[in-house]
BAFI-176784 format. One line per 3 residues: number of its first residue (from 0); for each residue x, y, z of C-alpha. Coordinates in Angstrom, 3 decimals, m for minus. Each point is the difference from the previous one (the first is absolute). Layout:
NUM	X:Y:Z; ... $
***
This chain:
0	0.037:0.330:m0.234; 1.134:3.223:m0.653; m0.359:2.392:3.306 $
3	m1.957:2.997:m1.493; 1.649:3.481:1.557; m2.286:1.982:1.488 $
6	0.214:3.572:0.832; 0.844:1.457:2.934; m2.666:2.694:1.529 $
9	0.676:3.773:m0.734; 0.648:1.919:3.139; m0.781:3.600:0.258 $
12	0.251:2.941:2.746; m3.130:2.147:0.568; 0.870:1.611:2.909 $
15	3.194:2.656:1.281; 0.699:0.900:3.455; 3.221:2.136:0.895 $
18	0.555:1.814:3.158; 3.207:1.383:m0.236; 2.550:3.170:0.839 $
21	m1.568:1.884:m3.349; m2.704:m0.542:0.811; m3.279:m2.625:1.121 $
24	m2.207:m1.303:m2.386; 0.222:m0.370:m3.581; m0.271:3.512:m0.759 $
27	1.710:1.842:1.695; 2.850:m2.790:m0.360; m0.327:0.615:m3.810 $
30	0.196:3.673:0.104; 2.456:0.551:1.903; 2.558:m2.348:m2.393 $
33	m0.892:1.725:m2.917; 0.714:3.019:2.123; 3.513:m1.109:0.987 $
36	m0.952:0.695:3.291; 2.497:m1.637:2.867; m1.349:m1.623:2.902 $
39	3.799:0.036:1.431; 0.789:2.795:2.774; 1.147:0.398:3.696 $
42	m0.682:m2.328:2.588; m3.565:1.490:1.568; m1.342:m3.061:1.979 $
45	2.841:0.045:2.640; 3.741:2.152:0.667; 2.545:m1.103:m2.311 $
48	2.603:1.994:0.970; 2.198:m3.074:1.096; m1.301:m2.109:m2.570 $
51	2.782:m1.440:m2.454; m2.331:1.169:m2.832; m2.835:2.755:0.629 $
54	m1.873:m0.851:m3.403; m3.152:m1.647:m0.583; m3.078:m0.457:m2.216 $
57	m3.318:0.424:2.652; m3.366:m0.282:m0.491; m1.625:2.918:1.493 $
60	m3.585:0.617:1.137; m0.609:m3.961:m0.134; m3.054:m0.940:1.946 $
63	m0.648:m3.935:m0.161; m3.594:0.638:1.871; m1.175:1.529:m3.217 $
66	0.799:m3.452:m2.092; m1.179:m2.582:3.198; m3.496:m1.429:0.174 $
69	1.374:m2.306:3.048; 1.497:3.155:2.070; 0.546:m1.627:2.857 $
72	2.689:m2.329:m1.428; 2.471:3.090:m0.575; 1.636:m0.682:3.705 $
75	1.631:m3.288:m0.958; 1.186:1.503:m3.795; 3.355:1.481:m0.329 $
78	0.915:3.165:m2.444; 0.763:m2.815:m2.858; m3.439:m1.905:0.216 $
81	m2.132:3.392:0.287; 1.764:0.941:m2.680; m0.796:m3.347:m2.075 $
84	m3.646:m0.019:1.196; m0.938:3.650:m1.504; 1.701:m0.800:m3.114 $
87	m2.368:m3.342:m0.182; m2.982:2.040:0.538; 0.905:2.583:m2.073 $
90	0.239:m3.107:m2.806; m3.288:m1.377:0.830; m1.560:2.851:m0.177 $
93	1.556:1.074:m3.581; m0.690:m3.360:m1.132; m4.217:0.206:1.426 $
96	0.737:m3.173:1.135; m2.879:m0.173:2.854; m1.406:m2.532:2.187 $
99	m2.262:m1.919:m1.978; 1.707:0.357:m3.537; 2.121:m3.093:1.262 $
102	0.104:m3.348:1.520; 2.080:0.648:3.569; 1.731:m3.215:m0.485 $
105	1.276:0.823:m3.338; 1.544:3.412:0.937; 3.406:m0.457:0.916 $
108	2.874:2.104:1.407; 3.721:m0.332:m0.794; 2.373:2.714:1.514 $
111	3.977:0.881:0.102; 0.772:1.102:3.676; 3.381:0.242:1.516 $
114	1.633:0.793:3.030; m2.537:1.805:2.542; 2.271:1.059:2.835 $
117	m1.172:0.703:3.538; 0.564:3.153:1.444; 2.538:0.745:3.020 $
120	m2.812:1.748:2.212; m2.050:m3.853:m0.191; 3.014:m1.275:1.452 $
123	0.819:2.490:2.666; m1.711:m1.145:2.890; 1.687:m3.270:m0.295 $
126	3.015:1.082:0.090; m0.220:2.343:2.796; m1.185:m2.997:1.996 $
129	3.297:m2.133:m1.208; 2.016:3.178:0.266; 2.370:0.527:3.636 $
132	2.096:2.811:m0.555; 1.705:0.391:m3.004; m0.142:m3.553:m1.012 $
135	m2.429:m2.556:m0.847; m1.138:m2.917:2.347; m0.667:m3.149:m2.627 $
138	m1.380:m1.812:3.307; m2.831:1.960:0.350; m1.026:m0.362:m3.640 $
141	m3.013:m2.521:0.654; m3.757:0.169:1.497; 0.315:2.564:1.482 $
144	1.350:2.521:m2.658; m1.860:m1.750:m2.843; m3.329:1.708:1.949 $
147	1.516:3.108:m0.597; m0.688:m0.138:m3.832; m3.186:m0.248:m1.786 $
150	m1.280:m3.384:m0.773; m0.930:1.488:m3.621; 3.127:1.330:m0.137 $
153	1.362:m2.758:m2.516; m3.141:0.845:m2.725; 0.727:2.834:m1.785 $
156	3.784:m1.217:m0.720; m1.235:m3.479:m1.854; 0.192:0.324:m3.890 $
159	m2.831:m1.523:m0.742; m2.262:2.060:2.120; m0.740:2.324:m3.235 $
162	m1.330:m2.657:m1.952; m1.635:m1.060:3.326; m1.706:3.372:0.464 $
165	m0.698:0.892:m3.789; m2.060:m3.738:0.193; m2.120:1.094:2.884 $
168	m0.709:3.389:m1.133; m1.308:m1.174:m3.666; m1.383:m3.924:1.520 $
171	2.262:m1.298:m2.480; m0.217:m3.690:0.958; 2.459:m1.382:m3.049 $
174	3.260:m0.798:m0.264; 2.018:2.299:1.969; 3.927:0.400:0.366 $
177	2.778:2.181:0.884; 3.400:0.611:m2.049; 3.063:1.021:1.844 $
180	2.743:0.307:m2.567; 0.952:3.826:m0.006; m0.731:2.123:m2.841 $
183	m0.794:m3.273:m2.259; m2.954:m0.469:2.434; m2.876:1.651:m1.536 $
186	1.154:m1.303:m3.932; 0.113:m3.466:1.983; m3.208:0.659:1.358 $
189	m1.689:1.341:m3.063; 1.269:m3.452:m1.592; m1.545:m1.964:2.990 $
192	m3.045:1.833:m0.692; m0.009:m0.791:m3.615; 0.321:m3.719:0.545 $
195	m2.599:m0.043:2.873; m2.606:1.335:m3.035; 1.148:m2.218:m2.766 $
198	0.448:m2.637:1.511; m4.174:0.436:1.459; m0.268:0.085:3.296 $
201	m0.426:3.876:m0.114; m1.851:2.240:m2.008; 1.392:3.043:1.312 $
204	2.981:0.746:2.086; 1.264:3.090:2.367; 3.986:0.473:m1.206 $
207	2.280:2.135:1.519; 2.545:0.933:2.589; 1.067:2.771:2.798 $
210	3.113:1.002:1.859; 1.039:2.881:2.492; 3.836:1.156:0.780 $
213	m0.909:3.016:1.236; 1.172:m0.928:3.683; 2.913:1.485:1.594 $
216	1.040:m3.368:0.924; m0.420:m1.265:m3.715; 1.996:2.928:m1.405 $
219	3.206:m0.692:2.345; 0.088:m3.548:m0.487; m0.705:0.302:m3.952 $
222	2.644:2.424:m0.031; 2.577:m2.454:1.151; m0.520:m2.345:m2.688 $
225	m1.463:1.946:m3.078; 1.014:2.883:m2.551; m2.159:2.649:1.411 $
228	0.858:3.816:m1.983; 0.890:2.950:2.529; m0.386:2.770:m2.137 $
231	m1.291:3.443:1.163; m2.679:0.326:m2.228; m2.987:m2.463:0.891 $
234	m1.567:0.084:m3.834; 3.598:m0.884:m1.676; 0.803:m2.703:2.233 $
237	m1.527:m2.855:m1.396; 1.258:m0.052:m4.048; m0.419:m3.484:m1.525 $
240	2.713:m1.044:m2.539; 1.909:3.689:m0.123; 3.017:0.391:m0.171 $
243	0.065:1.617:3.622; m2.011:m2.475:1.908; 1.336:m0.404:3.555 $
246	m2.417:m2.369:1.566; m3.929:m0.362:0.600; m2.672:1.435:2.264 $
249	m2.154:m1.911:2.554; m3.714:0.508:m0.062; m3.655:m1.230:0.550 $
252	m3.088:m1.213:m2.227; m2.100:m2.600:m1.501; m1.768:m0.896:m2.935 $
255	m3.060:m2.389:m0.806; m1.803:m1.419:m2.595; m2.809:m2.265:m1.120 $
258	0.616:m2.327:m2.771; m2.531:m1.981:m1.584; m0.939:m3.049:m2.377 $
261	m0.697:1.845:m3.196; m3.330:m1.758:m0.497; m0.852:1.056:3.310 $
264	0.926:3.573:0.194; m2.027:0.117:m3.558; m2.844:m1.557:1.032 $
267	m0.055:2.163:3.363; 0.336:3.236:m2.418; 3.237:0.771:1.793 $
270	2.534:2.851:m1.515; 3.057:m1.723:m0.841; 3.534:1.667:0.231 $
273	2.145:m2.472:m1.840; 0.754:m3.817:m0.307; 2.411:m1.474:1.975 $
276	2.152:m2.049:m3.059; 2.598:m1.975:2.047; 1.583:0.417:3.755 $
279	3.678:m1.818:0.895; 2.432:m0.091:2.258; 3.703:m1.014:0.491 $
282	3.182:0.019:2.203; 3.954:1.131:m0.499; 1.011:m3.417:2.173 $
285	3.034:m0.118:1.439; 3.402:1.876:m1.828; m2.341:2.394:m2.134 $
288	0.102:3.194:2.447; 2.333:1.962:m2.156; m1.227:2.874:m2.333 $
291	0.809:m2.723:m2.880; m2.954:m1.773:1.695; m3.785:0.145:m0.057 $
294	m0.428:m3.186:m1.252; m3.366:m0.337:1.832; m1.473:3.104:m1.479 $
297	1.108:m1.397:m3.554; m1.699:m2.695:0.504; m3.300:0.949:1.160 $
300	0.095:2.341:m3.075; 0.541:m2.592:m2.289; m2.416:m2.043:1.825 $
303	m3.525:3.181:m0.601; 1.617:0.208:m3.236; m0.657:m3.511:m0.882 $
306	m3.117:m0.820:1.564; m1.922:3.586:m1.703; 1.831:m0.464:m3.145 $
309	0.866:3.524:0.374; 3.381:0.721:m2.160; 2.254:2.741:1.925 $
312	m1.030:2.269:m2.834; m3.615:m0.105:0.891; 1.049:1.460:4.007 $
315	m1.658:3.535:m0.586; 1.784:0.742:3.930; 2.023:m1.726:2.293 $
318	m1.157:1.102:3.827; 3.639:m0.667:1.661; 1.378:m0.429:3.069 $
321	2.185:3.010:0.271; 1.403:m0.151:4.009; 1.942:2.861:m0.536 $
324	3.248:m1.641:0.777; 2.921:m0.730:m2.085; 0.239:m3.567:0.001 $
327	m4.486:m0.905:m0.047; 0.197:2.052:m2.796; 2.834:m1.464:m2.257 $
330	m0.959:m3.191:0.920; m3.562:0.214:m1.409; 1.138:2.211:m2.919 $
333	2.094:m2.872:m1.032; m2.498:m2.246:0.550; m2.206:1.812:m2.823 $
336	2.614:m0.261:m2.369; 0.610:m3.735:0.662; m3.736:m0.748:m0.318 $
339	m1.242:1.973:m2.744; 2.828:0.583:m2.121; 0.421:4.027:m1.633 $
342	m3.369:0.414:0.305; 1.320:0.842:3.707; 1.516:3.263:m1.338 $
345	m3.814:1.226:m1.346; m2.622:m1.470:2.055; m1.286:2.949:2.781 $
348	0.821:m0.543:3.430; m0.966:1.469:2.867; 0.943:0.466:3.198 $
351	m2.803:0.696:2.833; 2.579:0.212:3.216; 0.913:3.611:m0.889 $
354	m3.635:0.453:1.325; m1.007:m1.359:3.203; 3.615:m2.466:1.029 $
357	m0.095:m4.020:0.856; m2.177:m1.020:2.533; 0.495:m4.153:m0.238 $
360	m2.555:m1.923:m1.483; m2.153:3.100:m0.408; 1.853:1.574:m2.407 $
363	m0.246:m2.028:m3.017; m3.893:0.016:0.271; 0.223:3.786:m0.674 $
366	1.851:0.070:m2.480; m2.214:m2.597:m1.352; m2.848:2.232:0.454 $
369	1.690:2.779:m2.254; 0.140:m2.545:m2.811; m3.218:m1.034:0.068 $
372	m1.588:3.462:0.053; 2.176:0.895:m2.726; m0.751:m2.448:m2.337 $
375	m3.547:1.040:0.321; 0.463:3.529:m0.730; 2.661:m0.660:m2.468 $
378	2.913:1.568:1.562; 2.372:m0.284:3.038; 2.396:2.411:2.575 $
381	3.386:0.867:m0.340; 2.885:m0.887:2.445; 1.032:3.076:1.847 $
384	3.271:1.018:0.621; 1.278:m1.774:m3.227; 2.719:2.713:m1.442 $
387	3.207:m1.918:m0.755; m0.704:m3.593:m2.004; 2.612:m2.321:1.960 $
390	1.485:m1.726:m3.313; 0.817:m2.944:1.868; m3.618:m0.564:0.189 $
393	m1.269:0.784:m3.952; m3.576:0.538:0.850; m2.729:2.019:m1.910 $
396	m1.510:1.300:3.730; m2.694:2.025:m0.578; 0.498:3.405:1.465 $
399	m0.986:4.118:m0.301; m3.383:m0.591:m0.365; m2.589:m2.956:m0.584 $
402	0.080:m2.726:m2.628; m2.867:m0.251:m2.379; m0.239:m3.694:m0.696 $
405	0.378:m1.508:m3.676; m1.021:m3.354:1.556; m1.540:m0.926:2.433 $
408	1.856:m2.965:1.459; 2.088:0.479:3.561; 2.494:m2.152:1.227 $
411	0.315:0.517:4.194; 3.217:m1.538:1.380; 0.976:m0.424:3.596 $
414	3.039:m1.113:1.509; 1.711:m0.135:3.797; 3.458:0.800:0.496 $
417	0.457:m4.196:0.887; m1.243:m1.010:m3.795; m3.678:m0.878:0.342 $
420	m1.724:1.695:m2.749; m3.561:m0.378:m1.692; m0.939:1.571:m3.176 $
423	m3.700:0.676:m1.659; m1.432:0.746:m3.037; m3.198:2.278:m0.426 $
426	m2.000:1.054:m2.703; m3.001:2.799:m0.269; m3.394:m1.469:m1.576 $
***
């Protein structure tokens, strides 16, 4: 017998929700990007004089109670979770997917999340209880000490909690999972959500990612292990692919998307942004951590091109990772040249961290929102602070003004410092 090859169900994006330093909600977010408005400034949430980096991309005027129906759960939500749940509520509203429009058992959630730290003040009483003079007495660290810590202390720190709270908020009883691969998380979450729909166990999924690194402990800690910019001018600090780049900026944010099986979306009259043609992941592996590396990203891009049937010259723009460090941008650029050949020199590339920095898992989701909205509008934002091209990168970086798209097909990529990579191809319908 000859096996009959069946077409995989098509998956489309029908809702977008964004909570970012340059705007809350898709309209404010998009307007800021087109206007070239930076979300990076001197820290305002807490004193910064003694921090190694005084710059960050903070979200101003954010009130999670505006987006939560189950407001009592706010007490067990960290900043990361608040951002993620709020973005999901915006996406569900944008998709016009309300109770009664779907079977709760066929609505699932996949979220990207990272390390959610506890705040020092949450453990201050316990630390004080065990402190005698200038030393810490470990003999006191036990049952009595634990009574100084809230019983719910751990809940706001668990990376699976954004997906849990999103499911509770929207009565999503279908498959539920969390991806913790730092910046690669949102695209890998999108891949799982797409596969969940294609294997027939869900009609629609809420997929997204969240993160917040705007905290003095995070800034101090990450300054020891990551290359952060120390420029005096906040708006000039983050400059992906520019020859004068000297590090990234930490921030916070979240974005979420409602994705649906194409037939389900059409039957309910949904407004479709774009189709997810393919998503794939990869990793560099041992011995590939130099600027000549990027094998994981190369394989991710090659995989989505193969799955989608899209040729390199058919890509309208690349929504790049653009971390704004000497090493990471060079690894990324060389991966494009390896994966796309000569087309890598001409395909327009944008680096949106120049607007809002990086915030672990949430970064790629907020970046992806720009491409989803851009495919609808027929244009994409420019990269801020791209003034002097780095000849070692050899990329056609979008700069100075937004780009009108000639081809509404987008390649989105993200990569971690350790080589975990992901790529996705989207096309406007």
